[in-house]
C-alpha positions as CSV (number, residue, x, y, z in Angstrom):
1,M,99.9,101.7,87.5
2,Q,100.7,98.1,88.4
3,I,100.1,96.3,91.6
4,E,102.5,93.7,93.0
5,T,101.1,91.6,95.8
6,H,103.3,90.5,98.6
7,Q,101.8,87.6,100.6
8,I,103.5,86.9,103.9
9,N,102.1,84.7,106.6
10,G,98.5,85.3,105.4
11,T,99.0,89.1,105.1
12,Y,98.5,90.7,101.7
13,I,100.4,93.9,100.9
14,A,99.8,95.8,97.7
15,E,102.9,97.5,96.3
16,I,102.1,100.1,93.6
17,H,104.5,100.5,90.7
18,S,104.1,103.5,88.4
19,E,106.2,105.2,85.8
20,G,104.8,108.6,86.7
21,I,103.0,110.5,89.4
22,I,99.8,108.8,90.4
23,L,99.0,110.8,93.5
24,Q,98.7,114.4,92.2
25,T,95.7,115.4,94.3
26,A,94.0,114.4,97.6
27,Q,91.2,112.8,95.5
28,D,93.9,110.6,93.8
29,G,94.8,109.3,97.2
30,V,91.2,108.6,98.1
31,E,90.8,106.7,94.8
32,I,94.0,104.6,95.3
33,L,92.8,103.8,98.8
34,G,89.3,102.9,97.7
35,N,90.5,100.7,94.8
36,L,92.9,98.7,96.9
37,Y,90.6,98.5,99.9
38,Y,87.8,97.2,97.7
39,Q,90.3,94.5,96.5
40,G,90.9,93.4,100.1
41,F,94.2,95.1,100.8
42,D,94.7,96.8,104.1
43,K,98.4,97.4,103.7
44,I,99.9,99.5,100.8
45,I,103.4,100.4,99.7
46,L,103.7,103.5,97.5
47,Q,106.8,105.0,96.0
48,E,107.7,108.6,97.0
49,K,108.5,109.3,93.3
50,S,104.9,108.5,92.4
51,I,103.7,111.3,94.7
52,T,103.6,114.9,93.7
53,P,106.2,117.0,95.6
54,E,103.3,119.3,96.7
55,F,102.2,116.4,99.0
56,F,105.3,117.1,101.1
57,D,104.5,120.8,101.5
58,L,102.3,120.6,104.6
59,K,100.9,124.1,104.2
60,N,98.5,122.9,101.5
61,G,97.0,120.2,103.6
62,M,97.1,117.4,101.0
63,A,99.3,115.0,103.1
64,G,97.0,115.4,106.1
65,E,93.9,114.9,104.1
66,V,95.2,111.8,102.3
67,L,96.7,110.2,105.4
68,Q,93.6,110.9,107.5
69,K,91.6,108.8,105.0
70,F,94.1,105.9,105.3
71,S,93.8,106.2,109.1
72,N,90.0,106.3,109.0
73,Y,89.8,103.1,106.9
74,R,92.5,101.5,109.0
75,V,94.7,100.9,105.9
76,R,98.4,101.0,106.8
77,L,100.6,102.8,104.3
78,A,104.4,102.8,103.8
79,I,105.9,105.4,101.5
80,V,109.3,104.3,100.1
81,G,111.8,106.8,99.0
82,D,114.6,109.2,99.6
83,F,113.3,111.8,102.0
84,L,116.6,113.7,102.5
85,P,115.5,116.5,100.1
86,Y,112.6,117.3,102.4
87,T,114.6,119.4,105.0
88,G,111.8,121.5,106.5
89,K,111.3,121.1,110.2
90,S,107.5,120.6,109.7
91,I,107.8,117.8,107.2
92,Q,110.6,116.1,109.1
93,A,108.6,116.2,112.3
94,F,105.5,115.0,110.5
95,M,107.4,112.0,109.0
96,H,109.0,111.2,112.4
97,E,105.7,111.3,114.2
98,S,104.0,109.2,111.5
99,N,106.7,106.6,111.8
100,Q,106.2,106.5,115.6
101,T,102.5,105.7,115.3
102,R,103.4,103.0,112.7
103,H,100.1,103.5,110.8
104,I,101.8,105.7,108.1
105,N,105.5,105.0,107.6
106,F,108.2,106.8,105.6
107,V,111.0,104.3,104.8
108,D,113.9,103.9,102.5
109,S,113.3,100.5,101.0
110,V,110.6,98.0,100.1
111,A,112.1,95.5,102.5
112,K,111.7,98.0,105.4
113,A,108.2,98.8,104.2
114,I,107.2,95.1,104.4
115,E,108.9,94.8,107.8
116,V,106.9,97.7,109.3
117,L,103.6,96.7,107.7
118,L,103.7,93.1,109.1
């Protein structure tokens, strides 16, 4: 896992790069959050391909648990990827609602992620 820092107008955004899945469990999400929060980041970009597909199955509660931690610590998150394969009504509604609150965002590019996080 590598962290690229975007510094724009005094705002620091951590973009996580990974060759494999780094968010396999809810605990992984908490550790990522804690690590980056401790380093002073309150805005994070994570690639959808770095997240287990189970995250997007809302029945298991992992997404809710992870995203609630981000909300509790007031750390904004943008997940970048292709979300077209996630066709279920629940996950589509979840992503839409998340994007409306602007605390957790599901976007298709890093440029869009930076835009919504600023």
